[in-house]
C-alpha positions in Angstrom: 0.0 0.0 -0.1 2.9 2.2 -1.1 0.5 4.8 -2.6 -1.5 5.4 0.4 -1.6 8.7 2.1 0.4 9.0 6.0 -2.5 9.1 8.3 -2.9 13.1 9.0 -4.9 14.6 12.0 -7.1 17.4 11.7 -9.0 19.5 14.0 -12.4 22.1 13.9 -11.2 25.6 15.0 -14.9 27.6 14.0 -16.7 28.2 17.3 -19.7 26.2 15.3 -17.9 23.6 14.7 -16.2 23.2 17.6 -19.5 23.2 18.9 -20.9 20.7 16.7 -17.6 18.3 16.4 -15.7 19.0 19.2 -12.4 20.6 20.0 -10.3 17.1 19.7 -8.1 16.2 17.0 -9.5 13.4 14.6 -7.7 11.4 12.3 -7.9 10.9 8.5 -6.3 7.5 7.6 -6.7 6.3 4.1 -5.1 2.5 5.1 -8.2 2.6 7.9 -10.7 3.9 4.8 -9.3 1.1 2.7 -9.5 -1.7 5.4 -13.6 -1.3 5.0 -15.8 -3.9 3.3 -17.0 -3.2 0.1 -20.4 -2.3 0.7 -19.8 0.1 3.6 -17.3 2.4 0.9 -20.4 1.9 -1.3 -22.6 3.4 1.1 -20.3 6.4 1.9 -19.7 6.6 -2.1 -23.3 7.0 -2.7 -23.7 9.6 -0.1 -20.9 11.6 -0.7 -22.0 11.0 -4.5 -18.0 10.4 -5.9 -15.9 7.7 -5.6 -13.6 7.6 -2.3 -10.9 7.5 -4.7 -12.0 11.4 -5.5 -12.1 11.8 -2.4 -8.8 10.8 -1.5 -7.3 13.1 -4.7 -9.2 16.1 -2.9 -7.6 15.2 0.0 -4.2 15.5 -1.5 -4.4 18.6 -3.4 -6.3 20.2 -0.1 -9.5 21.2 -2.4 -12.2 22.0 -0.4 -14.4 19.5 -1.4 -11.8 17.0 -0.7 -11.1 18.1 3.2 -15.0 18.2 3.7 -15.6 14.9 2.4 -12.2 13.6 3.7 -12.8 15.1 7.2 -16.5 13.5 7.0 -15.7 10.1 6.3 -13.2 10.4 9.3 -16.2 11.3 11.5 -18.5 8.9 9.9 -15.9 5.8 10.7 -14.7 6.7 13.9 -16.1 4.2 16.3 -17.2 6.8 19.0 -18.8 9.3 16.6 -20.0 7.7 13.6 -23.6 7.6 14.8 -23.7 11.0 15.5 -21.7 12.0 12.4 -24.4 14.4 10.1 -25.7 13.0 6.9 -23.1 14.7 4.1 -25.7 16.7 2.5 -25.9 18.4 6.1 -22.3 18.5 7.1 -21.0 21.8 6.3 -17.8 22.8 8.4 -15.7 26.0 7.6 -13.0 24.1 5.9 -10.5 26.6 5.3 -10.7 26.9 9.2 -9.3 23.2 9.7 -6.1 23.0 11.0 -3.7 19.8 9.7 -1.2 17.9 10.8 1.1 14.6 10.5 0.0 12.0 13.2 2.2 11.8 15.3 4.5 8.7 15.2 3.6 7.7 18.9 0.1 7.4 17.9 0.6 5.1 14.9 -0.5 2.0 15.4 2.4 -1.0 15.0 3.0 -2.2 11.2 1.3 1.4 10.0 4.4 2.8 9.7 5.2 0.8 6.5 1.9 0.8 5.0 1.6 4.6 5.3 5.2 5.6 4.1 4.3 6.1 0.8 3.2 9.7 0.4 5.4 12.4 1.5 4.3 15.3 3.8 5.2 18.7 2.8 4.5 21.2 4.7 3.6 24.8 4.1 5.7 28.2 5.8 5.1 28.8 8.8 4.4 25.1 9.5 5.7 22.4 11.6 6.1 19.0 11.9 3.5 18.9 15.3 1.2 22.1 13.6 1.4 22.7 9.6 0.0 26.3 8.9 -3.2 24.4 7.3 -3.8 21.4 5.0 -0.4 19.5 3.9 0.4 19.5 0.3 1.4 15.6 -0.7 3.8 14.5 -3.4 3.3 10.8 -4.4 6.3 8.7 -3.5 8.6 7.2 -6.6 7.7 3.4 -6.9 9.8 0.6 -5.5 11.0 -0.4 -9.0 11.9 3.0 -9.5 9.4 3.0 -12.9 8.0 6.2 -11.6 8.5 9.3 -9.5 7.0 12.4 -8.7 6.6 14.9 -11.7 8.8 18.0 -11.9 6.9 20.9 -11.3 7.3 23.4 -14.7 7.0 27.2 -15.0 6.4 28.4 -18.3 7.0 31.9 -19.6 4.2 33.7 -21.2 4.8 36.5 -23.7 2.8 39.3 -24.0 0.8 38.8 -27.3 1.8 41.3 -30.1 -0.4 42.6 -33.0 
């Protein structure tokens, strides 16, 4: 499972969201998500309206939809909160105010270090390993065979149009 994102934690900072979901750190863990039975995942996809893989891509890109759906899935699959989680159509947190951080190493379950070591978490300026400034950007890891690697970023210079 080298292509899975390392577990992340998030917490709500907006007062209304804290009133609804608390101020604790929640865990978004792709390996835990894909460990559910197909019918459970199908029900989540049906409620969200997109495949789980699209949600994972959205979390990696830190899109509004990805962060919203990813945090909702984390709430929904949490054994202590899942029954209290709102329906997806009623879930409307201020996602830009959600704080994200990598899951502290001491909180990783044994064996998850290797299973979740595929993605590389990058922090934005002003962040630290314990408290990134906002949702982390993620680069895919190179394959074990070396066949693929992260794509280089390229800047293209544009010239003004002349008549």
